[in-house]
C-alpha positions as CSV (number, residue, x, y, z in Angstrom):
1,M,0.0,0.0,0.0
2,A,2.9,2.4,0.7
3,S,5.0,1.7,-2.3
4,P,2.8,3.6,-4.9
5,V,2.7,6.8,-2.8
6,I,6.4,6.6,-1.9
7,A,7.3,5.9,-5.5
8,A,5.3,8.9,-6.7
9,A,7.0,11.2,-4.2
10,A,10.4,9.9,-5.2
11,A,9.5,10.6,-8.9
12,R,8.6,14.1,-8.0
13,T,11.7,14.6,-6.0
14,A,13.9,13.3,-8.9
15,A,12.1,15.5,-11.4
16,S,12.9,18.6,-9.3
17,Q,16.6,17.9,-9.4
18,P,18.7,19.9,-11.9
19,L,19.3,18.1,-15.2
20,P,22.6,17.8,-16.9
21,G,23.3,21.0,-18.8
22,R,20.9,23.0,-16.7
23,P,21.9,25.3,-13.8
24,G,22.0,23.5,-10.4
25,G,23.2,25.0,-7.2
26,R,24.9,28.3,-6.6
27,R,28.1,28.8,-8.6
28,P,30.7,30.1,-6.1
29,E,33.3,30.6,-8.8
30,L,31.0,33.3,-10.3
31,D,31.1,35.1,-7.0
32,V,34.9,34.9,-7.0
33,M,35.1,36.2,-10.6
34,R,32.8,39.1,-9.8
35,G,34.7,39.9,-6.7
36,L,38.1,39.9,-8.5
37,V,36.7,42.2,-11.2
38,V,35.4,44.7,-8.7
39,A,38.6,44.5,-6.6
40,G,40.5,45.1,-9.9
41,L,38.6,48.3,-10.4
42,V,40.7,49.8,-7.5
43,V,43.8,49.0,-9.6
44,F,42.1,50.4,-12.7
45,H,40.7,53.6,-11.3
46,S,43.9,54.3,-9.4
47,A,45.7,54.2,-12.7
48,M,43.5,56.9,-14.1
49,V,45.1,59.4,-11.8
50,F,48.5,58.9,-13.4
51,A,47.6,58.2,-17.1
52,V,48.3,60.5,-20.0
53,G,45.3,62.0,-21.8
54,T,42.7,61.3,-19.1
55,S,40.5,63.9,-17.5
56,W,39.5,62.4,-14.2
57,F,38.5,63.9,-10.8
58,V,42.1,64.0,-9.7
59,N,45.1,63.9,-12.0
60,D,48.8,63.7,-11.2
61,P,50.9,66.6,-12.6
62,R,53.4,64.2,-14.1
63,P,51.4,61.4,-15.9
64,S,52.9,58.3,-17.5
65,I,52.1,56.8,-20.9
66,G,52.4,53.3,-19.4
67,F,49.3,53.8,-17.4
68,S,47.4,54.8,-20.6
69,V,48.4,51.5,-22.2
70,F,47.2,49.6,-19.2
71,L,43.9,51.5,-19.2
72,L,43.3,50.7,-22.8
73,W,43.8,47.0,-22.3
74,G,41.8,46.9,-19.1
75,S,38.9,48.8,-20.6
76,L,38.5,46.2,-23.3
77,W,37.3,43.4,-21.0
78,G,36.8,44.7,-17.4
79,M,33.2,46.1,-17.5
80,P,32.0,43.7,-20.2
81,L,33.1,40.8,-18.0
82,L,31.1,42.3,-15.1
83,F,28.0,42.4,-17.4
84,L,28.7,38.8,-18.5
85,V,28.8,37.5,-14.9
86,S,25.7,39.6,-14.1
87,G,23.8,38.0,-16.9
88,M,24.8,34.5,-15.5
89,G,23.6,35.6,-12.1
90,V,20.3,36.7,-13.5
91,R,19.7,33.2,-14.9
92,Y,20.3,31.6,-11.5
93,A,18.2,34.3,-9.7
94,M,15.2,33.5,-11.9
95,R,15.1,29.8,-11.0
96,S,13.0,30.4,-7.9
97,R,11.4,33.8,-8.5
98,T,8.4,35.0,-10.5
99,A,8.8,37.8,-12.9
100,W,7.4,40.4,-10.5
101,A,9.5,39.1,-7.6
102,F,12.6,39.3,-9.8
103,A,11.8,42.9,-10.9
104,A,11.2,43.9,-7.3
105,E,14.5,42.3,-6.3
106,R,16.4,44.2,-9.0
107,L,14.8,47.5,-8.0
108,G,15.9,47.0,-4.4
109,R,19.3,45.5,-5.2
110,L,20.3,48.1,-7.8
111,G,17.9,51.1,-7.7
112,I,18.3,51.9,-4.0
113,P,22.1,51.8,-4.0
114,F,22.1,53.9,-7.2
115,A,19.9,56.6,-5.5
116,T,22.0,56.4,-2.3
117,G,25.3,56.8,-4.1
118,L,24.0,59.6,-6.3
119,V,23.0,61.6,-3.3
120,L,25.9,60.8,-0.9
121,L,28.9,59.4,-2.7
122,V,29.2,61.1,-6.2
123,P,28.8,64.8,-5.3
124,P,32.0,64.9,-3.1
125,M,34.1,63.6,-6.1
126,F,32.8,66.4,-8.4
127,Y,33.3,68.9,-5.7
128,L,36.9,68.0,-5.2
129,E,37.3,68.3,-9.0
130,R,35.8,71.8,-9.0
131,L,38.0,72.9,-6.1
132,A,41.1,72.4,-8.3
133,Q,39.7,74.9,-10.7
134,P,40.8,78.6,-10.2
135,G,38.1,80.9,-8.9
136,F,35.8,78.2,-7.5
137,H,34.7,79.1,-4.0
138,Q,31.1,77.7,-3.8
139,S,30.1,76.0,-0.6
140,Y,29.5,72.3,-0.7
141,G,25.8,72.7,0.3
142,R,25.0,74.9,-2.7
143,F,27.1,72.7,-4.9
144,W,25.2,69.6,-3.7
145,L,21.8,71.3,-4.4
146,A,23.0,72.1,-8.0
147,F,24.2,68.5,-8.5
148,V,21.0,66.8,-7.2
149,N,18.8,68.5,-9.7
150,V,16.1,65.9,-10.1
151,P,14.4,67.4,-13.2
152,A,17.7,67.7,-14.9
153,I,18.7,64.2,-14.0
154,A,15.3,62.9,-15.2
155,R,15.8,64.7,-18.6
156,G,19.4,63.7,-19.3
157,L,20.3,60.5,-17.5
158,L,18.6,57.8,-19.6
159,P,18.9,59.5,-23.0
160,H,22.5,60.8,-22.7
161,G,24.0,59.3,-19.5
162,N,24.7,62.8,-18.1
163,W,22.9,66.0,-17.2
164,T,23.5,69.7,-17.0
165,S,22.6,71.8,-13.9
166,G,23.6,75.5,-13.5
167,G,25.6,75.4,-16.7
168,V,27.8,72.5,-15.4
169,G,27.8,69.0,-16.8
170,F,27.5,66.1,-14.4
171,D,27.3,62.3,-14.7
172,P,26.7,59.4,-12.2
173,A,30.5,58.5,-12.2
174,H,30.9,54.8,-11.5
175,L,27.3,54.4,-10.7
176,W,26.4,54.2,-14.4
177,F,26.8,50.5,-14.1
178,L,24.0,50.1,-11.6
179,Y,21.4,52.0,-13.6
180,V,22.4,50.5,-16.9
181,L,22.2,47.0,-15.4
182,L,18.8,47.8,-13.9
183,V,17.5,49.1,-17.2
184,F,18.8,46.0,-19.0
185,S,17.3,43.6,-16.4
186,L,13.9,45.1,-16.6
187,A,13.8,45.7,-20.4
188,L,15.0,42.1,-21.1
189,L,12.8,40.5,-18.5
190,P,10.2,39.3,-21.1
191,L,12.9,37.7,-23.2
192,F,14.6,36.1,-20.2
193,W,11.3,34.7,-19.0
194,Y,10.7,33.2,-22.4
195,L,14.2,31.7,-22.5
196,R,13.5,30.3,-19.0
197,G,10.3,28.5,-20.2
198,Q,10.0,25.3,-22.1
199,H,10.1,26.7,-25.6
200,G,12.9,29.0,-24.8
201,T,14.9,26.2,-23.2
202,R,14.5,24.1,-26.3
203,L,15.7,27.1,-28.5
204,A,18.7,27.7,-26.3
205,G,19.4,24.0,-26.4
206,R,19.5,24.0,-30.2
207,V,21.8,27.0,-30.2
208,A,24.0,25.3,-27.6
209,G,24.2,22.2,-29.7
210,Q,25.5,24.3,-32.7
211,A,28.0,26.0,-30.4
212,A,29.3,22.7,-29.1
213,R,29.8,21.5,-32.7
214,H,31.3,24.7,-34.0
215,P,32.8,26.7,-31.1
216,L,34.9,29.1,-33.3
217,A,31.9,29.9,-35.5
218,M,30.0,30.7,-32.4
219,L,32.6,33.2,-31.2
220,A,32.7,34.8,-34.7
221,V,28.9,35.2,-34.8
222,A,28.6,36.5,-31.3
223,A,31.3,39.2,-32.0
224,V,29.3,40.7,-34.9
225,P,26.6,42.6,-33.0
226,V,29.2,43.9,-30.5
227,M,31.4,45.2,-33.4
228,V,28.5,46.7,-35.3
229,T,27.1,48.5,-32.2
230,E,30.5,49.9,-31.3
231,A,31.1,51.0,-35.0
232,V,27.8,52.8,-35.2
233,F,27.6,54.5,-31.9
234,G,31.3,54.7,-30.9
235,P,32.8,54.3,-27.4
236,D,31.7,56.4,-24.5
237,G,34.3,57.5,-22.0
238,S,31.8,57.9,-19.2
239,T,30.7,54.3,-19.4
240,G,33.9,52.4,-19.2
241,G,35.1,53.1,-22.7
242,W,32.1,51.3,-24.3
243,E,28.9,52.4,-25.7
244,R,26.1,51.7,-23.2
245,L,24.0,49.7,-25.6
246,A,26.9,47.4,-26.5
247,Y,26.9,46.0,-22.9
248,V,23.6,44.4,-23.6
249,F,25.3,41.6,-25.6
250,P,27.7,40.4,-22.8
251,F,24.7,40.6,-20.5
252,L,22.6,38.4,-22.8
253,Y,25.4,36.1,-23.6
254,G,25.9,35.5,-19.8
255,F,22.3,34.5,-19.4
256,L,22.6,32.0,-22.3
257,I,25.9,30.6,-21.0
258,A,24.3,29.8,-17.7
259,S,21.3,28.2,-19.4
260,D,23.2,25.3,-20.9
261,A,26.5,23.8,-19.9
262,R,27.4,23.2,-23.5
263,F,28.1,26.9,-24.0
264,E,30.8,26.7,-21.3
265,S,32.2,23.6,-22.9
266,A,32.4,25.4,-26.3
267,L,34.1,28.4,-24.7
268,S,36.6,26.1,-23.0
269,R,37.5,24.5,-26.3
270,A,37.9,27.8,-28.0
271,R,39.9,29.6,-25.3
272,W,43.3,29.5,-27.0
273,P,42.0,30.8,-30.4
274,A,40.2,33.5,-28.5
275,V,43.4,34.5,-26.7
276,A,45.2,34.7,-30.1
277,A,42.5,36.8,-31.6
278,A,42.4,39.1,-28.5
279,A,46.1,39.6,-28.5
280,A,46.2,40.4,-32.3
281,A,43.3,42.8,-32.0
282,T,44.8,44.5,-29.0
283,A,48.2,44.8,-30.7
284,G,46.4,46.4,-33.7
285,L,44.7,48.9,-31.4
286,L,48.0,49.9,-29.7
287,G,49.8,50.2,-33.1
288,W,46.9,52.3,-34.4
289,A,47.0,54.6,-31.4
290,V,50.8,55.1,-31.7
291,A,50.6,55.9,-35.4
292,A,47.5,58.2,-35.3
293,G,47.9,59.6,-31.8
294,P,45.7,59.4,-28.7
295,G,42.9,61.2,-30.4
296,V,41.9,58.1,-32.3
297,M,40.8,56.5,-29.1
298,S,37.8,58.8,-29.0
299,G,36.1,56.5,-31.5
300,A,35.5,59.0,-34.2
301,V,36.9,56.5,-36.7
302,P,34.4,53.6,-37.1
303,G,37.2,51.1,-37.7
304,W,38.7,51.8,-34.3
305,S,35.4,51.1,-32.5
306,A,34.8,47.9,-34.5
307,L,38.3,46.6,-33.7
308,Q,37.7,47.5,-30.0
309,G,34.5,45.5,-30.0
310,L,36.4,42.5,-31.5
311,A,39.2,42.7,-29.0
312,G,36.9,43.1,-26.1
313,W,34.7,40.1,-27.1
314,A,37.8,38.0,-27.7
315,W,39.2,38.8,-24.3
316,L,35.8,38.1,-22.7
317,A,35.5,34.7,-24.5
318,A,39.1,33.8,-23.5
319,I,38.6,34.6,-19.8
320,A,35.2,32.8,-19.7
321,G,36.8,29.8,-21.5
322,F,39.7,29.5,-19.0
323,A,37.2,29.8,-16.1
324,A,35.0,27.1,-17.6
325,A,38.0,24.8,-18.1
326,F,39.1,25.3,-14.5
327,T,35.7,24.7,-13.0
328,G,35.1,21.8,-15.3
329,R,38.0,19.9,-13.7
330,H,36.5,20.5,-10.2
331,R,32.9,19.7,-10.9
332,Q,30.9,16.6,-10.3
333,P,29.6,14.9,-13.5
334,G,26.1,16.1,-14.4
335,T,26.0,19.0,-11.9
336,A,26.7,22.7,-11.9
337,T,28.4,22.9,-8.5
338,P,32.0,22.0,-7.6
339,R,32.8,18.8,-5.7
340,P,32.1,19.2,-2.0
341,S,35.0,18.6,0.3
342,R,34.9,15.8,2.8
343,G,35.7,18.0,5.8
344,R,35.5,21.7,6.3
345,E,34.3,24.0,3.6
346,P,37.2,25.1,1.4
347,R,38.5,28.6,2.1
348,W,37.9,29.8,-1.5
349,Q,34.2,28.9,-1.1
350,R,34.0,30.9,2.2
351,A,35.7,33.8,0.4
352,A,33.2,33.5,-2.4
353,G,30.3,33.8,0.1
354,Y,31.9,36.9,1.6
355,A,32.6,38.4,-1.8
356,N,29.0,37.8,-2.9
357,Q,27.8,40.0,0.0
358,A,30.6,42.6,-0.2
359,V,30.8,43.1,-3.9
360,L,28.0,45.8,-4.3
361,P,28.9,47.9,-1.3
362,F,32.6,47.7,-2.2
363,Y,31.7,48.9,-5.8
364,L,29.8,51.8,-4.3
365,L,32.6,52.9,-2.0
366,H,35.8,52.3,-3.9
367,E,35.8,55.3,-6.3
368,P,35.0,58.0,-3.7
369,V,37.7,56.5,-1.5
370,I,40.3,56.6,-4.4
371,V,39.5,60.2,-5.2
372,A,39.8,61.2,-1.5
373,F,43.2,59.6,-1.1
374,A,44.4,60.6,-4.6
375,W,43.7,64.3,-3.7
376,I,46.4,64.0,-1.0
377,I,48.8,61.6,-2.7
378,V,49.3,63.6,-6.0
379,R,50.7,66.4,-3.9
380,W,53.6,64.2,-2.7
381,H,57.0,64.9,-4.1
382,A,57.6,61.2,-4.9
383,P,57.9,59.1,-8.1
384,I,54.8,57.5,-9.6
385,L,56.2,54.1,-8.8
386,V,55.8,55.0,-5.2
387,K,52.5,56.9,-5.3
388,Y,50.6,54.4,-7.4
389,P,51.1,51.3,-5.2
390,V,50.4,53.4,-2.1
391,L,47.2,54.7,-3.6
392,V,46.0,51.2,-4.5
393,A,46.9,49.6,-1.1
394,V,45.4,52.4,1.0
395,S,42.2,52.7,-1.1
396,F,41.6,49.0,-1.1
397,T,42.2,48.7,2.6
398,A,40.1,51.7,3.5
399,T,37.2,50.6,1.3
400,L,37.2,47.1,2.9
401,V,37.4,48.6,6.4
402,I,34.5,51.0,5.7
403,Y,32.4,48.2,4.4
404,E,33.2,45.9,7.4
405,L,32.7,48.6,10.1
406,A,30.1,51.0,8.7
407,V,28.0,49.0,6.2
408,R,27.9,45.3,7.0
409,R,27.0,45.6,10.6
410,Y,24.0,47.8,10.4
411,R,20.6,47.2,8.9
412,I,20.1,50.7,7.5
413,T,23.4,50.8,5.7
414,R,22.9,47.2,4.4
415,F,19.5,48.3,3.0
416,L,21.0,51.5,1.4
417,S,23.8,49.4,-0.1
418,G,21.5,46.9,-1.7
419,M,22.2,44.1,0.8
420,K,19.8,42.0,2.7
421,T,18.9,43.8,5.9
422,R,19.6,40.7,8.1
423,E,22.5,38.4,7.5
424,P,21.5,34.7,7.9
425,R,22.8,33.0,10.9
426,R,25.2,30.2,10.2
427,R,26.2,27.4,12.4
428,R,29.4,25.5,11.7
429,P,28.4,22.0,10.5
430,G,29.7,19.2,12.7
431,P,31.4,16.0,11.6
432,G,29.2,14.0,9.2
433,M,26.7,16.9,8.7
434,E,27.4,17.0,5.0
435,S,26.6,13.4,4.4
436,R,23.5,13.5,6.7
437,C,22.2,16.6,4.9
438,R,22.8,15.2,1.5
439,T,20.8,12.1,2.5
440,A,18.1,14.4,4.0
441,E,17.8,16.3,0.7
442,G,17.3,13.0,-1.2
443,I,14.6,11.6,1.1
444,E,12.8,14.9,1.9
445,G,10.0,14.1,-0.6
446,L,9.8,10.5,0.8
447,S,9.4,11.8,4.4
448,R,6.5,14.0,3.4
449,A,5.0,11.1,1.5
450,R,5.2,8.8,4.6
451,L,3.5,11.4,6.7
452,R,0.6,11.7,4.2
453,L,0.4,7.9,4.0
454,W,0.3,7.5,7.8
455,K,-2.6,10.0,8.0
456,M,-4.5,8.3,5.1
457,S,-4.1,4.8,6.8
458,L,-5.9,5.9,10.0
459,P,-9.4,4.6,10.6
460,A,-12.1,7.2,9.8
461,R,-13.2,7.4,13.4
462,W,-9.7,8.5,14.5
463,A,-9.1,11.0,11.7
464,G,-10.6,14.0,13.5
465,S,-9.6,13.2,17.1
466,P,-7.4,15.6,19.0
467,R,-4.9,12.9,19.8
468,T,-4.5,12.1,16.1
469,A,-4.1,15.8,15.3
470,S,-1.4,16.2,18.0
471,S,0.5,13.1,16.7
472,W,0.3,14.5,13.2
473,R,1.8,17.8,14.3
474,T,4.5,16.1,16.3
475,R,5.6,13.9,13.4
476,R,5.5,16.9,11.0
477,S,7.6,19.0,13.4
478,V,10.2,16.2,13.6
479,T,10.5,16.2,9.8
480,R,10.9,20.0,9.8
481,A,13.4,19.9,12.6
482,R,15.6,17.5,10.6
483,R,15.6,20.0,7.7
484,R,16.4,22.9,10.0
485,S,19.3,21.0,11.5
486,C,20.9,21.2,8.1
487,S,20.1,24.9,7.6
488,S,23.7,26.0,8.1
489,W,25.2,23.6,5.6
490,A,22.4,24.2,3.1
491,W,22.8,28.0,3.4
492,R,26.5,27.6,2.6
493,R,25.7,25.7,-0.6
494,R,23.4,28.5,-1.9
């Protein structure tokens, strides 16, 4: 009598498990990659202080051409990689959310930090820039009121990415990434929802099959819209050196890559050709800049912008390919999560969990901190090889300390920074907890089925008695307690 019910529950449990080629648990390597890119922005933005031909909030009086070359190379893949990883994160975030819940989560995760940063963090950077101009003596209060001009922001931000207030041009500085990502997430939500469904999954599967058979052709086809967009609109210096619209393609590609493991396999196989194409295109850009002068980097020549798009996509594919090759060697067959360790959780996975929480507040804080320290360091009578490492080290440390002491520990600052207002409590799993919890995950459906079967097998005269109801609640609470005992280990896996 029990076997049909238990078998049906087991079938439902098996059907709910991730299939090969589909996203499974949380991907901690994506958190690591996102954290490394955001941490690398400290290195990148610190270099802008000392580069030739850049007009930033603070500039060193004795710039170096070497930093300009470094900025050119980093701008090719830095922010596009962040959009690629964000697209992959969207695919995993939509597994357990409705469309409305996802839209609300994006508004809270991106919209609130953008508004917070625009009011509190960006104005001081522009104010320091204006203080360096002769004849500027305006108080910070009046300057802040001119900066936070809501009608001007509403008129100019989305169409142009900047606005004019009081005859002075402003832009959201590094916060452009948040509002662009928010607009992409909401505008592409219908497409993402379709690709998440049954028909969209089959379509993505057919594309993944073609990519698995012809990985180099896949890279070439994916590069075309990026190159065309850059050639038509040209790069934008206020959005990471790329046209804002061009970022939609790495974002969409990231979603597709997370939808089917065959995309990652194709990128892994094509990583070395991608490196060769990226190096050749980058060398072409550098040679062109040396021959024609730094003015060509403005993107006025369509050929430059198209070559930049090719180089950026090639670097992106190479980095994703090497990451896929690395994680493929540390992954269980048929799953999307790395192999669990037998004992304590690996340090890199604990670091990934920390980075997943810290990445957005760190991104918000890093540029104002760099500008504040650069304002002091550029006045030193020291060589650049001394000032630049000091600026990087001090800015990184100060940003991390501010996050740890002033953001992470308080609900209001967590809310304003786009974090969850309450950090989940975690207990350290004891010996054997992993194996017990993995067993509990497999039999969870069977436990519920046995409870239902027990209730169905009672005589009709006992079904409504208080004693039966109390026993039912007791057995149900035992089943829930078993699941709660694994909450620490299960939370770490997410």
